[in-house]
N, C-alpha and C positions, 0 to 999 in steps of 0.2 A: 751636893751630897754631903749627908748627916756625918759628925762629928765622929759616928760610931764605924759607919761605913768607911771613911778616910781611914779610919785606926787599922781597922781590918785590911784592909787593902795594902798599908804601908808596911804592915806585920808579913802580910803574907809575900811582899815583894821582896823582903829582907830576908825571909825564908828561903825563897827561890834562889836569890844571889846566894846565899851561904851554901845552899845544895851543889850550884853551878860552880862555884869556888872551891868547894871540897872534891867534886867530881874532877875537876881540872888537875887538881894536886894529885889525886891518884893516879889520874893517868900520865901524869909527868913522871910520877915515882916510879910507876910500872914499865914505861919507857925505857927510863935509866937502866933499871934491872934487864930489861931485853938485851944489853950491850954485853953482859955478863954470859949469856947463852948465844953463841954465835949461831948454833943451829937452829935456832927459832927464826934468828935474823934471815938466814937463807930461806927457811919455809915462808917467813913472811914477804921475801921478795917473790918466790915462785907464785905465791897467792895473788899477788898485786898483778905480776905478769899475765896469769891467766884470765884473771877479772874480764877484760875486753872479750875474751874468747867466749867467755861464760853470758855475756851480757847478749852477744849476738845471739849465741845459741836460744837464749830466753826468748829474745825477738821472734826467731824463727819459730820455736814452740808456740807461742802466743798467737802468731800470724797462723799458723796450723789449727789452733783451737778455733780462733774465730771461723775460717774456711769450715771447717767441719761443721760447726753451730749452724751455719748458714745453709750448708749443703745436707745434712744429716737424712731428712725425711727425703729428698730425691735419692740419695743412695741406699737407703733402707728398703725403698719401693723397688728400685732397680734390683737389688739383691735378691728380694722376695719374689719378683716377676722371674728371674734367670733361675732360680730353685724351682719354682713351678714348672717352667719350660723344661728343665732337666728332666724333673718327676714325670712329666707327661709325656716325654720323649722315650723313657726308659722301659 
């Protein structure tokens, strides 16, 4: 690796580390402030408690989307056929 590339890589890594360090400091500061607001702590606890339920619901929705994608043509054909039969019978 050339000296220039090494220098650029080192600078980029230092910058990335500095951003991570700053982000961590900000998160710790905000977490500390959260203690001053018990109502926000309760809200955060509720959000954590419902997260598994929402994840399960998401899995079910994704499974239904896959099923629908796999069956949409057949379902559409069946529906059109049913409509045509109903119209012919009327």
